[in-house]
PDB file with SEQRES, HELIX, SHEET and CRYST1 records, atoms N, CA, C and O in Angstrom:
SEQRES   1 A   81  MET ARG GLU TYR ARG ILE LEU SER VAL ILE ILE PRO ALA          
SEQRES   2 A   81  PHE LEU ALA PHE ALA ILE PHE TYR PRO VAL LEU ALA ALA          
SEQRES   3 A   81  ALA GLN SER LEU LYS GLU ASN ASN GLU ILE LEU PHE GLU          
SEQRES   4 A   81  GLN LEU GLN ARG VAL HIS GLY LEU SER ASP LYS GLN MET          
SEQRES   5 A   81  ASP SER ILE ARG THR ILE PHE ARG GLU SER GLY TYR VAL          
SEQRES   6 A   81  GLY GLN GLY ASN PRO ALA ILE THR LYS HIS PRO ILE THR          
SEQRES   7 A   81  PRO GLN GLY                                                  
HELIX    1 AA1 ARG A    2  HIS A   45  1                                  44    
HELIX    2 AA2 ASP A   49  SER A   62  1                                  14    
CRYST1    1.000    1.000    1.000  90.00  90.00  90.00 P 1           1          
ATOM      1  N   MET A   1     207.285 -51.997-136.053  1.00  0.00           N  
ATOM      2  CA  MET A   1     206.006 -51.345-135.811  1.00  0.00           C  
ATOM      3  C   MET A   1     206.093 -50.370-134.631  1.00  0.00           C  
ATOM      4  O   MET A   1     205.506 -49.289-134.656  1.00  0.00           O  
ATOM      5  N   ARG A   2     206.833 -50.776-133.608  1.00  0.00           N  
ATOM      6  CA  ARG A   2     206.986 -49.923-132.435  1.00  0.00           C  
ATOM      7  C   ARG A   2     207.730 -48.639-132.794  1.00  0.00           C  
ATOM      8  O   ARG A   2     207.392 -47.570-132.284  1.00  0.00           O  
ATOM      9  N   GLU A   3     208.738 -48.729-133.662  1.00  0.00           N  
ATOM     10  CA  GLU A   3     209.486 -47.544-134.094  1.00  0.00           C  
ATOM     11  C   GLU A   3     208.571 -46.561-134.813  1.00  0.00           C  
ATOM     12  O   GLU A   3     208.703 -45.348-134.646  1.00  0.00           O  
ATOM     13  N   TYR A   4     207.653 -47.077-135.606  1.00  0.00           N  
ATOM     14  CA  TYR A   4     206.710 -46.212-136.316  1.00  0.00           C  
ATOM     15  C   TYR A   4     205.833 -45.451-135.328  1.00  0.00           C  
ATOM     16  O   TYR A   4     205.571 -44.263-135.515  1.00  0.00           O  
ATOM     17  N   ARG A   5     205.378 -46.134-134.274  1.00  0.00           N  
ATOM     18  CA  ARG A   5     204.538 -45.487-133.273  1.00  0.00           C  
ATOM     19  C   ARG A   5     205.308 -44.390-132.542  1.00  0.00           C  
ATOM     20  O   ARG A   5     204.763 -43.323-132.260  1.00  0.00           O  
ATOM     21  N   ILE A   6     206.563 -44.653-132.241  1.00  0.00           N  
ATOM     22  CA  ILE A   6     207.388 -43.649-131.559  1.00  0.00           C  
ATOM     23  C   ILE A   6     207.579 -42.436-132.461  1.00  0.00           C  
ATOM     24  O   ILE A   6     207.459 -41.297-132.010  1.00  0.00           O  
ATOM     25  N   LEU A   7     207.876 -42.682-133.731  1.00  0.00           N  
ATOM     26  CA  LEU A   7     208.056 -41.569-134.676  1.00  0.00           C  
ATOM     27  C   LEU A   7     206.761 -40.798-134.871  1.00  0.00           C  
ATOM     28  O   LEU A   7     206.785 -39.582-135.061  1.00  0.00           O  
ATOM     29  N   SER A   8     205.627 -41.497-134.825  1.00  0.00           N  
ATOM     30  CA  SER A   8     204.351 -40.811-135.024  1.00  0.00           C  
ATOM     31  C   SER A   8     204.029 -39.879-133.862  1.00  0.00           C  
ATOM     32  O   SER A   8     203.158 -39.019-133.993  1.00  0.00           O  
ATOM     33  N   VAL A   9     204.706 -40.029-132.738  1.00  0.00           N  
ATOM     34  CA  VAL A   9     204.537 -39.116-131.604  1.00  0.00           C  
ATOM     35  C   VAL A   9     205.616 -38.041-131.629  1.00  0.00           C  
ATOM     36  O   VAL A   9     205.330 -36.867-131.394  1.00  0.00           O  
ATOM     37  N   ILE A  10     206.839 -38.430-131.907  1.00  0.00           N  
ATOM     38  CA  ILE A  10     207.966 -37.499-131.859  1.00  0.00           C  
ATOM     39  C   ILE A  10     207.875 -36.437-132.956  1.00  0.00           C  
ATOM     40  O   ILE A  10     208.088 -35.255-132.683  1.00  0.00           O  
ATOM     41  N   ILE A  11     207.572 -36.828-134.158  1.00  0.00           N  
ATOM     42  CA  ILE A  11     207.538 -35.875-135.271  1.00  0.00           C  
ATOM     43  C   ILE A  11     206.476 -34.798-135.066  1.00  0.00           C  
ATOM     44  O   ILE A  11     206.801 -33.619-135.204  1.00  0.00           O  
ATOM     45  N   PRO A  12     205.217 -35.136-134.742  1.00  0.00           N  
ATOM     46  CA  PRO A  12     204.242 -34.054-134.490  1.00  0.00           C  
ATOM     47  C   PRO A  12     204.623 -33.168-133.303  1.00  0.00           C  
ATOM     48  O   PRO A  12     204.383 -31.961-133.331  1.00  0.00           O  
ATOM     49  N   ALA A  13     205.212 -33.757-132.263  1.00  0.00           N  
ATOM     50  CA  ALA A  13     205.632 -32.953-131.114  1.00  0.00           C  
ATOM     51  C   ALA A  13     206.720 -31.966-131.525  1.00  0.00           C  
ATOM     52  O   ALA A  13     206.683 -30.802-131.127  1.00  0.00           O  
ATOM     53  N   PHE A  14     207.678 -32.419-132.312  1.00  0.00           N  
ATOM     54  CA  PHE A  14     208.734 -31.538-132.796  1.00  0.00           C  
ATOM     55  C   PHE A  14     208.167 -30.425-133.670  1.00  0.00           C  
ATOM     56  O   PHE A  14     208.556 -29.266-133.530  1.00  0.00           O  
ATOM     57  N   LEU A  15     207.255 -30.768-134.567  1.00  0.00           N  
ATOM     58  CA  LEU A  15     206.656 -29.761-135.444  1.00  0.00           C  
ATOM     59  C   LEU A  15     205.867 -28.728-134.638  1.00  0.00           C  
ATOM     60  O   LEU A  15     205.933 -27.532-134.923  1.00  0.00           O  
ATOM     61  N   ALA A  16     205.124 -29.190-133.639  1.00  0.00           N  
ATOM     62  CA  ALA A  16     204.368 -28.254-132.803  1.00  0.00           C  
ATOM     63  C   ALA A  16     205.318 -27.302-132.075  1.00  0.00           C  
ATOM     64  O   ALA A  16     205.055 -26.102-131.989  1.00  0.00           O  
ATOM     65  N   PHE A  17     206.411 -27.836-131.557  1.00  0.00           N  
ATOM     66  CA  PHE A  17     207.403 -26.996-130.878  1.00  0.00           C  
ATOM     67  C   PHE A  17     207.995 -25.981-131.853  1.00  0.00           C  
ATOM     68  O   PHE A  17     208.126 -24.802-131.523  1.00  0.00           O  
ATOM     69  N   ALA A  18     208.351 -26.438-133.049  1.00  0.00           N  
ATOM     70  CA  ALA A  18     208.960 -25.550-134.045  1.00  0.00           C  
ATOM     71  C   ALA A  18     208.010 -24.444-134.472  1.00  0.00           C  
ATOM     72  O   ALA A  18     208.445 -23.332-134.771  1.00  0.00           O  
ATOM     73  N   ILE A  19     206.736 -24.737-134.501  1.00  0.00           N  
ATOM     74  CA  ILE A  19     205.744 -23.742-134.929  1.00  0.00           C  
ATOM     75  C   ILE A  19     205.444 -22.747-133.816  1.00  0.00           C  
ATOM     76  O   ILE A  19     205.373 -21.543-134.064  1.00  0.00           O  
ATOM     77  N   PHE A  20     205.268 -23.239-132.593  1.00  0.00           N  
ATOM     78  CA  PHE A  20     204.807 -22.371-131.517  1.00  0.00           C  
ATOM     79  C   PHE A  20     205.917 -21.711-130.715  1.00  0.00           C  
ATOM     80  O   PHE A  20     205.641 -20.739-130.013  1.00  0.00           O  
ATOM     81  N   TYR A  21     207.134 -22.175-130.777  1.00  0.00           N  
ATOM     82  CA  TYR A  21     208.210 -21.561-129.996  1.00  0.00           C  
ATOM     83  C   TYR A  21     208.437 -20.100-130.377  1.00  0.00           C  
ATOM     84  O   TYR A  21     208.534 -19.260-129.482  1.00  0.00           O  
ATOM     85  N   PRO A  22     208.526 -19.754-131.670  1.00  0.00           N  
ATOM     86  CA  PRO A  22     208.730 -18.331-132.001  1.00  0.00           C  
ATOM     87  C   PRO A  22     207.600 -17.439-131.497  1.00  0.00           C  
ATOM     88  O   PRO A  22     207.841 -16.298-131.102  1.00  0.00           O  
ATOM     89  N   VAL A  23     206.380 -17.947-131.508  1.00  0.00           N  
ATOM     90  CA  VAL A  23     205.242 -17.167-131.015  1.00  0.00           C  
ATOM     91  C   VAL A  23     205.394 -16.922-129.522  1.00  0.00           C  
ATOM     92  O   VAL A  23     205.176 -15.805-129.053  1.00  0.00           O  
ATOM     93  N   LEU A  24     205.763 -17.951-128.774  1.00  0.00           N  
ATOM     94  CA  LEU A  24     205.943 -17.802-127.335  1.00  0.00           C  
ATOM     95  C   LEU A  24     207.111 -16.881-127.015  1.00  0.00           C  
ATOM     96  O   LEU A  24     207.028 -16.067-126.096  1.00  0.00           O  
ATOM     97  N   ALA A  25     208.189 -17.005-127.763  1.00  0.00           N  
ATOM     98  CA  ALA A  25     209.356 -16.150-127.538  1.00  0.00           C  
ATOM     99  C   ALA A  25     209.021 -14.689-127.837  1.00  0.00           C  
ATOM    100  O   ALA A  25     209.417 -13.794-127.091  1.00  0.00           O  
ATOM    101  N   ALA A  26     208.292 -14.450-128.926  1.00  0.00           N  
ATOM    102  CA  ALA A  26     207.903 -13.082-129.275  1.00  0.00           C  
ATOM    103  C   ALA A  26     206.966 -12.504-128.227  1.00  0.00           C  
ATOM    104  O   ALA A  26     207.051 -11.317-127.910  1.00  0.00           O  
ATOM    105  N   ALA A  27     206.081 -13.320-127.691  1.00  0.00           N  
ATOM    106  CA  ALA A  27     205.159 -12.841-126.659  1.00  0.00           C  
ATOM    107  C   ALA A  27     205.939 -12.386-125.435  1.00  0.00           C  
ATOM    108  O   ALA A  27     205.621 -11.351-124.849  1.00  0.00           O  
ATOM    109  N   GLN A  28     206.948 -13.139-125.047  1.00  0.00           N  
ATOM    110  CA  GLN A  28     207.761 -12.742-123.896  1.00  0.00           C  
ATOM    111  C   GLN A  28     208.506 -11.448-124.210  1.00  0.00           C  
ATOM    112  O   GLN A  28     208.581 -10.559-123.362  1.00  0.00           O  
ATOM    113  N   SER A  29     209.051 -11.331-125.407  1.00  0.00           N  
ATOM    114  CA  SER A  29     209.765 -10.113-125.790  1.00  0.00           C  
ATOM    115  C   SER A  29     208.816  -8.923-125.814  1.00  0.00           C  
ATOM    116  O   SER A  29     209.188  -7.825-125.400  1.00  0.00           O  
ATOM    117  N   LEU A  30     207.598  -9.131-126.292  1.00  0.00           N  
ATOM    118  CA  LEU A  30     206.613  -8.051-126.331  1.00  0.00           C  
ATOM    119  C   LEU A  30     206.307  -7.588-124.913  1.00  0.00           C  
ATOM    120  O   LEU A  30     206.225  -6.388-124.653  1.00  0.00           O  
ATOM    121  N   LYS A  31     206.139  -8.534-123.997  1.00  0.00           N  
ATOM    122  CA  LYS A  31     205.868  -8.175-122.603  1.00  0.00           C  
ATOM    123  C   LYS A  31     207.038  -7.387-122.017  1.00  0.00           C  
ATOM    124  O   LYS A  31     206.833  -6.390-121.324  1.00  0.00           O  
ATOM    125  N   GLU A  32     208.252  -7.830-122.293  1.00  0.00           N  
ATOM    126  CA  GLU A  32     209.438  -7.117-121.808  1.00  0.00           C  
ATOM    127  C   GLU A  32     209.520  -5.720-122.415  1.00  0.00           C  
ATOM    128  O   GLU A  32     209.819  -4.753-121.714  1.00  0.00           O  
ATOM    129  N   ASN A  33     209.258  -5.613-123.708  1.00  0.00           N  
ATOM    130  CA  ASN A  33     209.296  -4.300-124.368  1.00  0.00           C  
ATOM    131  C   ASN A  33     208.234  -3.370-123.808  1.00  0.00           C  
ATOM    132  O   ASN A  33     208.482  -2.177-123.628  1.00  0.00           O  
ATOM    133  N   ASN A  34     207.045  -3.912-123.529  1.00  0.00           N  
ATOM    134  CA  ASN A  34     205.990  -3.081-122.960  1.00  0.00           C  
ATOM    135  C   ASN A  34     206.378  -2.583-121.575  1.00  0.00           C  
ATOM    136  O   ASN A  34     206.077  -1.440-121.229  1.00  0.00           O  
ATOM    137  N   GLU A  35     207.038  -3.415-120.776  1.00  0.00           N  
ATOM    138  CA  GLU A  35     207.467  -2.977-119.451  1.00  0.00           C  
ATOM    139  C   GLU A  35     208.456  -1.814-119.554  1.00  0.00           C  
ATOM    140  O   GLU A  35     208.401  -0.870-118.765  1.00  0.00           O  
ATOM    141  N   ILE A  36     209.352  -1.890-120.525  1.00  0.00           N  
ATOM    142  CA  ILE A  36     210.290  -0.782-120.755  1.00  0.00           C  
ATOM    143  C   ILE A  36     209.516   0.480-121.136  1.00  0.00           C  
ATOM    144  O   ILE A  36     209.814   1.571-120.649  1.00  0.00           O  
ATOM    145  N   LEU A  37     208.522   0.321-122.007  1.00  0.00           N  
ATOM    146  CA  LEU A  37     207.678   1.452-122.407  1.00  0.00           C  
ATOM    147  C   LEU A  37     206.978   2.048-121.195  1.00  0.00           C  
ATOM    148  O   LEU A  37     206.946   3.269-121.039  1.00  0.00           O  
ATOM    149  N   PHE A  38     206.415   1.198-120.333  1.00  0.00           N  
ATOM    150  CA  PHE A  38     205.713   1.692-119.144  1.00  0.00           C  
ATOM    151  C   PHE A  38     206.653   2.475-118.228  1.00  0.00           C  
ATOM    152  O   PHE A  38     206.284   3.526-117.705  1.00  0.00           O  
ATOM    153  N   GLU A  39     207.861   1.960-118.038  1.00  0.00           N  
ATOM    154  CA  GLU A  39     208.834   2.659-117.200  1.00  0.00           C  
ATOM    155  C   GLU A  39     209.173   4.030-117.787  1.00  0.00           C  
ATOM    156  O   GLU A  39     209.276   5.018-117.060  1.00  0.00           O  
ATOM    157  N   GLN A  40     209.344   4.078-119.107  1.00  0.00           N  
ATOM    158  CA  GLN A  40     209.669   5.350-119.763  1.00  0.00           C  
ATOM    159  C   GLN A  40     208.495   6.324-119.673  1.00  0.00           C  
ATOM    160  O   GLN A  40     208.693   7.511-119.413  1.00  0.00           O  
ATOM    161  N   LEU A  41     207.283   5.833-119.887  1.00  0.00           N  
ATOM    162  CA  LEU A  41     206.099   6.692-119.783  1.00  0.00           C  
ATOM    163  C   LEU A  41     205.994   7.313-118.393  1.00  0.00           C  
ATOM    164  O   LEU A  41     205.742   8.509-118.248  1.00  0.00           O  
ATOM    165  N   GLN A  42     206.191   6.484-117.384  1.00  0.00           N  
ATOM    166  CA  GLN A  42     206.071   6.982-116.021  1.00  0.00           C  
ATOM    167  C   GLN A  42     207.147   8.015-115.704  1.00  0.00           C  
ATOM    168  O   GLN A  42     206.867   9.042-115.087  1.00  0.00           O  
ATOM    169  N   ARG A  43     208.363   7.743-116.123  1.00  0.00           N  
ATOM    170  CA  ARG A  43     209.480   8.643-115.833  1.00  0.00           C  
ATOM    171  C   ARG A  43     209.347   9.962-116.600  1.00  0.00           C  
ATOM    172  O   ARG A  43     209.466  11.036-116.010  1.00  0.00           O  
ATOM    173  N   VAL A  44     209.103   9.888-117.891  1.00  0.00           N  
ATOM    174  CA  VAL A  44     209.084  11.092-118.735  1.00  0.00           C  
ATOM    175  C   VAL A  44     207.864  11.969-118.455  1.00  0.00           C  
ATOM    176  O   VAL A  44     207.967  13.196-118.437  1.00  0.00           O  
ATOM    177  N   HIS A  45     206.705  11.335-118.237  1.00  0.00           N  
ATOM    178  CA  HIS A  45     205.472  12.111-118.071  1.00  0.00           C  
ATOM    179  C   HIS A  45     205.062  12.274-116.618  1.00  0.00           C  
ATOM    180  O   HIS A  45     204.038  12.892-116.325  1.00  0.00           O  
ATOM    181  N   GLY A  46     205.858  11.723-115.704  1.00  0.00           N  
ATOM    182  CA  GLY A  46     205.562  11.885-114.287  1.00  0.00           C  
ATOM    183  C   GLY A  46     204.240  11.263-113.876  1.00  0.00           C  
ATOM    184  O   GLY A  46     203.519  11.833-113.057  1.00  0.00           O  
ATOM    185  N   LEU A  47     203.908  10.105-114.429  1.00  0.00           N  
ATOM    186  CA  LEU A  47     202.637   9.466-114.126  1.00  0.00           C  
ATOM    187  C   LEU A  47     202.696   8.763-112.776  1.00  0.00           C  
ATOM    188  O   LEU A  47     203.738   8.248-112.370  1.00  0.00           O  
ATOM    189  N   SER A  48     201.566   8.752-112.097  1.00  0.00           N  
ATOM    190  CA  SER A  48     201.480   8.087-110.794  1.00  0.00           C  
ATOM    191  C   SER A  48     201.368   6.569-110.991  1.00  0.00           C  
ATOM    192  O   SER A  48     201.122   6.087-112.096  1.00  0.00           O  
ATOM    193  N   ASP A  49     201.554   5.836-109.898  1.00  0.00           N  
ATOM    194  CA  ASP A  49     201.406   4.377-109.961  1.00  0.00           C  
ATOM    195  C   ASP A  49     199.979   3.994-110.356  1.00  0.00           C  
ATOM    196  O   ASP A  49     199.776   3.026-111.089  1.00  0.00           O  
ATOM    197  N   LYS A  50     199.006   4.743-109.880  1.00  0.00           N  
ATOM    198  CA  LYS A  50     197.601   4.471-110.215  1.00  0.00           C  
ATOM    199  C   LYS A  50     197.364   4.677-111.718  1.00  0.00           C  
ATOM    200  O   LYS A  50     196.671   3.880-112.351  1.00  0.00           O  
ATOM    201  N   GLN A  51     197.930   5.730-112.282  1.00  0.00           N  
ATOM    202  CA  GLN A  51     197.795   5.975-113.717  1.00  0.00           C  
ATOM    203  C   GLN A  51     198.467   4.844-114.511  1.00  0.00           C  
ATOM    204  O   GLN A  51     197.934   4.394-115.525  1.00  0.00           O  
ATOM    205  N   MET A  52     199.624   4.397-114.051  1.00  0.00           N  
ATOM    206  CA  MET A  52     200.334   3.312-114.736  1.00  0.00           C  
ATOM    207  C   MET A  52     199.548   2.007-114.650  1.00  0.00           C  
ATOM    208  O   MET A  52     199.527   1.227-115.602  1.00  0.00           O  
ATOM    209  N   ASP A  53     198.903   1.770-113.509  1.00  0.00           N  
ATOM    210  CA  ASP A  53     198.064   0.571-113.391  1.00  0.00           C  
ATOM    211  C   ASP A  53     196.931   0.613-114.417  1.00  0.00           C  
ATOM    212  O   ASP A  53     196.584  -0.414-115.000  1.00  0.00           O  
ATOM    213  N   SER A  54     196.360   1.787-114.637  1.00  0.00           N  
ATOM    214  CA  SER A  54     195.286   1.937-115.634  1.00  0.00           C  
ATOM    215  C   SER A  54     195.811   1.638-117.039  1.00  0.00           C  
ATOM    216  O   SER A  54     195.147   0.964-117.825  1.00  0.00           O  
ATOM    217  N   ILE A  55     196.998   2.140-117.345  1.00  0.00           N  
ATOM    218  CA  ILE A  55     197.592   1.900-118.669  1.00  0.00           C  
ATOM    219  C   ILE A  55     197.902   0.419-118.846  1.00  0.00           C  
ATOM    220  O   ILE A  55     197.624  -0.153-119.900  1.00  0.00           O  
ATOM    221  N   ARG A  56     198.471  -0.199-117.829  1.00  0.00           N  
ATOM    222  CA  ARG A  56     198.761  -1.643-117.901  1.00  0.00           C  
ATOM    223  C   ARG A  56     197.479  -2.450-118.110  1.00  0.00           C  
ATOM    224  O   ARG A  56     197.468  -3.426-118.859  1.00  0.00           O  
ATOM    225  N   THR A  57     196.401  -2.034-117.442  1.00  0.00           N  
ATOM    226  CA  THR A  57     195.118  -2.723-117.596  1.00  0.00           C  
ATOM    227  C   THR A  57     194.620  -2.629-119.034  1.00  0.00           C  
ATOM    228  O   THR A  57     194.120  -3.608-119.587  1.00  0.00           O  
ATOM    229  N   ILE A  58     194.755  -1.468-119.630  1.00  0.00           N  
ATOM    230  CA  ILE A  58     194.345  -1.297-121.038  1.00  0.00           C  
ATOM    231  C   ILE A  58     195.125  -2.245-121.932  1.00  0.00           C  
ATOM    232  O   ILE A  58     194.541  -2.920-122.780  1.00  0.00           O  
ATOM    233  N   PHE A  59     196.428  -2.303-121.754  1.00  0.00           N  
ATOM    234  CA  PHE A  59     197.265  -3.194-122.563  1.00  0.00           C  
ATOM    235  C   PHE A  59     196.889  -4.652-122.330  1.00  0.00           C  
ATOM    236  O   PHE A  59     196.749  -5.422-123.281  1.00  0.00           O  
ATOM    237  N   ARG A  60     196.725  -5.034-121.054  1.00  0.00           N  
ATOM    238  CA  ARG A  60     196.446  -6.424-120.703  1.00  0.00           C  
ATOM    239  C   ARG A  60     195.082  -6.879-121.248  1.00  0.00           C  
ATOM    240  O   ARG A  60     194.965  -7.984-121.777  1.00  0.00           O  
ATOM    241  N   GLU A  61     194.065  -6.037-121.121  1.00  0.00           N  
ATOM    242  CA  GLU A  61     192.723  -6.410-121.551  1.00  0.00           C  
ATOM    243  C   GLU A  61     192.565  -6.384-123.060  1.00  0.00           C  
ATOM    244  O   GLU A  61     191.700  -7.067-123.609  1.00  0.00           O  
ATOM    245  N   SER A  62     193.386  -5.610-123.727  1.00  0.00           N  
ATOM    246  CA  SER A  62     193.284  -5.507-125.185  1.00  0.00           C  
ATOM    247  C   SER A  62     193.675  -6.799-125.872  1.00  0.00           C  
ATOM    248  O   SER A  62     192.976  -7.254-126.777  1.00  0.00           O  
ATOM    249  N   GLY A  63     194.769  -7.390-125.463  1.00  0.00           N  
ATOM    250  CA  GLY A  63     195.233  -8.602-126.111  1.00  0.00           C  
ATOM    251  C   GLY A  63     196.123  -8.349-127.320  1.00  0.00           C  
ATOM    252  O   GLY A  63     196.851  -9.247-127.744  1.00  0.00           O  
ATOM    253  N   TYR A  64     196.080  -7.141-127.885  1.00  0.00           N  
ATOM    254  CA  TYR A  64     196.931  -6.866-129.039  1.00  0.00           C  
ATOM    255  C   TYR A  64     197.604  -5.493-129.010  1.00  0.00           C  
ATOM    256  O   TYR A  64     198.463  -5.223-129.849  1.00  0.00           O  
ATOM    257  N   VAL A  65     197.246  -4.634-128.086  1.00  0.00           N  
ATOM    258  CA  VAL A  65     197.895  -3.331-127.997  1.00  0.00           C  
ATOM    259  C   VAL A  65     199.350  -3.534-127.609  1.00  0.00           C  
ATOM    260  O   VAL A  65     199.653  -4.296-126.692  1.00  0.00           O  
ATOM    261  N   GLY A  66     200.239  -2.859-128.299  1.00  0.00           N  
ATOM    262  CA  GLY A  66     201.654  -2.965-127.994  1.00  0.00           C  
ATOM    263  C   GLY A  66     202.452  -2.106-128.943  1.00  0.00           C  
ATOM    264  O   GLY A  66     201.940  -1.148-129.521  1.00  0.00           O  
ATOM    265  N   GLN A  67     203.702  -2.459-129.094  1.00  0.00           N  
ATOM    266  CA  GLN A  67     204.614  -1.700-129.940  1.00  0.00           C  
ATOM    267  C   GLN A  67     204.925  -2.435-131.238  1.00  0.00           C  
ATOM    268  O   GLN A  67     205.897  -2.110-131.919  1.00  0.00           O  
ATOM    269  N   GLY A  68     204.130  -3.394-131.572  1.00  0.00           N  
ATOM    270  CA  GLY A  68     204.389  -4.176-132.782  1.00  0.00           C  
ATOM    271  C   GLY A  68     205.136  -5.451-132.449  1.00  0.00           C  
ATOM    272  O   GLY A  68     205.505  -5.690-131.299  1.00  0.00           O  
ATOM    273  N   ASN A  69     205.351  -6.256-133.457  1.00  0.00           N  
ATOM    274  CA  ASN A  69     206.075  -7.511-133.291  1.00  0.00           C  
ATOM    275  C   ASN A  69     207.548  -7.190-133.099  1.00  0.00           C  
ATOM    276  O   ASN A  69     208.193  -6.715-134.034  1.00  0.00           O  
ATOM    277  N   PRO A  70     208.104  -7.437-131.905  1.00  0.00           N  
ATOM    278  CA  PRO A  70     209.492  -7.053-131.652  1.00  0.00           C  
ATOM    279  C   PRO A  70     210.495  -7.811-132.518  1.00  0.00           C  
ATOM    280  O   PRO A  70     211.639  -7.379-132.660  1.00  0.00           O  
ATOM    281  N   ALA A  71     210.079  -8.932-133.093  1.00  0.00           N  
ATOM    282  CA  ALA A  71     210.986  -9.696-133.944  1.00  0.00           C  
ATOM    283  C   ALA A  71     211.234  -8.979-135.275  1.00  0.00           C  
ATOM    284  O   ALA A  71     212.285  -9.163-135.889  1.00  0.00           O  
ATOM    285  N   ILE A  72     210.275  -8.165-135.723  1.00  0.00           N  
ATOM    286  CA  ILE A  72     210.424  -7.530-137.038  1.00  0.00           C  
ATOM    287  C   ILE A  72     210.309  -6.008-137.007  1.00  0.00           C  
ATOM    288  O   ILE A  72     210.657  -5.346-137.985  1.00  0.00           O  
ATOM    289  N   THR A  73     209.824  -5.440-135.895  1.00  0.00           N  
ATOM    290  CA  THR A  73     209.585  -4.008-135.819  1.00  0.00           C  
ATOM    291  C   THR A  73     210.875  -3.277-135.444  1.00  0.00           C  
ATOM    292  O   THR A  73     211.579  -3.671-134.514  1.00  0.00           O  
ATOM    293  N   LYS A  74     211.168  -2.220-136.175  1.00  0.00           N  
ATOM    294  CA  LYS A  74     212.305  -1.355-135.872  1.00  0.00           C  
ATOM    295  C   LYS A  74     211.761   0.058-135.636  1.00  0.00           C  
ATOM    296  O   LYS A  74     211.118   0.641-136.509  1.00  0.00           O  
ATOM    297  N   HIS A  75     212.028   0.591-134.455  1.00  0.00           N  
ATOM    298  CA  HIS A  75     211.621   1.944-134.140  1.00  0.00           C  
ATOM    299  C   HIS A  75     212.818   2.865-134.363  1.00  0.00           C  
ATOM    300  O   HIS A  75     213.840   2.703-133.697  1.00  0.00           O  
ATOM    301  N   PRO A  76     212.719   3.830-135.286  1.00  0.00           N  
ATOM    302  CA  PRO A  76     213.883   4.636-135.644  1.00  0.00           C  
ATOM    303  C   PRO A  76     214.380   5.563-134.532  1.00  0.00           C  
ATOM    304  O   PRO A  76     215.544   5.962-134.543  1.00  0.00           O  
ATOM    305  N   ILE A  77     213.527   5.906-133.584  1.00  0.00           N  
ATOM    306  CA  ILE A  77     213.938   6.844-132.548  1.00  0.00           C  
ATOM    307  C   ILE A  77     213.981   6.128-131.187  1.00  0.00           C  
ATOM    308  O   ILE A  77     213.398   6.595-130.209  1.00  0.00           O  
ATOM    309  N   THR A  78     214.666   5.014-131.148  1.00  0.00           N  
ATOM    310  CA  THR A  78     214.859   4.258-129.907  1.00  0.00           C  
ATOM    311  C   THR A  78     216.294   3.760-129.866  1.00  0.00           C  
ATOM    312  O   THR A  78     217.007   3.831-130.866  1.00  0.00           O  
ATOM    313  N   PRO A  79     216.715   3.262-128.725  1.00  0.00           N  
ATOM    314  CA  PRO A  79     218.080   2.723-128.643  1.00  0.00           C  
ATOM    315  C   PRO A  79     218.355   1.611-129.657  1.00  0.00           C  
ATOM    316  O   PRO A  79     219.493   1.449-130.098  1.00  0.00           O  
ATOM    317  N   GLN A  80     217.316   0.838-130.036  1.00  0.00           N  
ATOM    318  CA  GLN A  80     217.538  -0.241-131.000  1.00  0.00           C  
ATOM    319  C   GLN A  80     217.623   0.283-132.429  1.00  0.00           C  
ATOM    320  O   GLN A  80     218.168  -0.395-133.300  1.00  0.00           O  
ATOM    321  N   GLY A  81     217.088   1.487-132.685  1.00  0.00           N  
ATOM    322  CA  GLY A  81     217.022   2.030-134.032  1.00  0.00           C  
ATOM    323  C   GLY A  81     218.342   2.453-134.525  1.00  0.00           C  
ATOM    324  O   GLY A  81     218.454   2.935-135.652  1.00  0.00           O  
TER     325      GLY A  81                                                      
END                                                                             
Protein backbone atom coordinates (compact mmCIF):
# COMPACT_ATOMS: atom_id res chain seq x y z
CA MET A 1 0.00 0.00 0.00
CA ARG A 2 2.85 2.36 0.82
CA GLU A 3 4.43 1.74 -2.61
CA TYR A 4 1.17 2.73 -4.27
CA ARG A 5 1.12 6.02 -2.34
CA ILE A 6 4.70 6.77 -3.35
CA LEU A 7 3.93 6.04 -7.01
CA SER A 8 0.80 8.19 -6.83
CA VAL A 9 3.07 11.14 -5.98
CA ILE A 10 6.04 10.35 -8.21
CA ILE A 11 4.13 9.70 -11.44
CA PRO A 12 2.12 12.98 -11.44
CA ALA A 13 5.26 14.92 -10.49
CA PHE A 14 7.17 13.35 -13.38
CA LEU A 15 4.33 14.06 -15.82
CA ALA A 16 4.09 17.68 -14.68
CA PHE A 17 7.85 18.09 -15.18
CA ALA A 18 7.68 16.47 -18.63
CA ILE A 19 4.85 18.75 -19.69
CA PHE A 20 6.12 22.05 -18.32
CA TYR A 21 9.89 21.75 -18.84
CA PRO A 22 9.79 22.48 -22.60
CA VAL A 23 7.62 25.54 -21.94
CA LEU A 24 10.06 26.86 -19.35
CA ALA A 25 13.06 26.13 -21.57
CA ALA A 26 11.43 27.88 -24.54
CA ALA A 27 10.60 30.89 -22.38
CA GLN A 28 14.25 31.22 -21.39
CA SER A 29 15.33 30.88 -25.02
CA LEU A 30 12.78 33.49 -26.07
CA LYS A 31 14.13 35.90 -23.45
CA GLU A 32 17.69 35.26 -24.65
CA ASN A 33 16.67 35.73 -28.29
CA ASN A 34 14.89 38.98 -27.45
CA GLU A 35 18.01 40.30 -25.71
CA ILE A 36 20.01 39.59 -28.87
CA LEU A 37 17.34 41.43 -30.88
CA PHE A 38 17.50 44.41 -28.50
CA GLU A 39 21.28 44.59 -28.80
CA GLN A 40 21.05 44.49 -32.60
CA LEU A 41 18.31 47.14 -32.68
CA GLN A 42 20.34 49.48 -30.53
CA ARG A 43 23.54 48.97 -32.51
CA VAL A 44 22.07 49.14 -36.03
CA HIS A 45 19.60 51.98 -35.43
CA GLY A 46 21.66 53.93 -32.92
CA LEU A 47 18.93 53.89 -30.29
CA SER A 48 19.52 55.45 -26.89
CA ASP A 49 19.29 53.52 -23.62
CA LYS A 50 16.02 55.33 -22.87
CA GLN A 51 14.55 54.24 -26.22
CA MET A 52 15.67 50.65 -25.55
CA ASP A 53 14.05 50.74 -22.11
CA SER A 54 10.78 51.75 -23.80
CA ILE A 55 11.06 48.86 -26.27
CA ARG A 56 11.85 46.39 -23.48
CA THR A 57 8.81 47.66 -21.56
CA ILE A 58 6.57 47.04 -24.57
CA PHE A 59 7.86 43.47 -24.88
CA ARG A 60 7.64 42.81 -21.13
CA GLU A 61 4.10 44.19 -20.71
CA SER A 62 2.77 42.45 -23.80
CA GLY A 63 3.38 38.92 -22.60
CA TYR A 64 3.51 37.56 -26.15
CA VAL A 65 5.45 39.99 -28.35
CA GLY A 66 8.62 38.36 -29.58
CA GLN A 67 10.25 36.61 -32.49
CA GLY A 68 8.13 33.49 -32.39
CA ASN A 69 8.70 30.17 -30.69
CA PRO A 70 12.48 29.70 -30.88
CA ALA A 71 12.05 25.92 -30.75
CA ILE A 72 10.29 25.87 -34.14
CA THR A 73 10.83 29.29 -35.75
CA LYS A 74 13.50 29.65 -38.44
CA HIS A 75 14.41 33.14 -39.60
CA PRO A 76 15.93 32.93 -43.11
CA ILE A 77 18.00 36.10 -42.81
CA THR A 78 19.74 35.44 -39.48
CA PRO A 79 22.83 33.55 -38.39
CA GLN A 80 20.63 30.54 -37.55
CA GLY A 81 18.95 30.56 -40.99
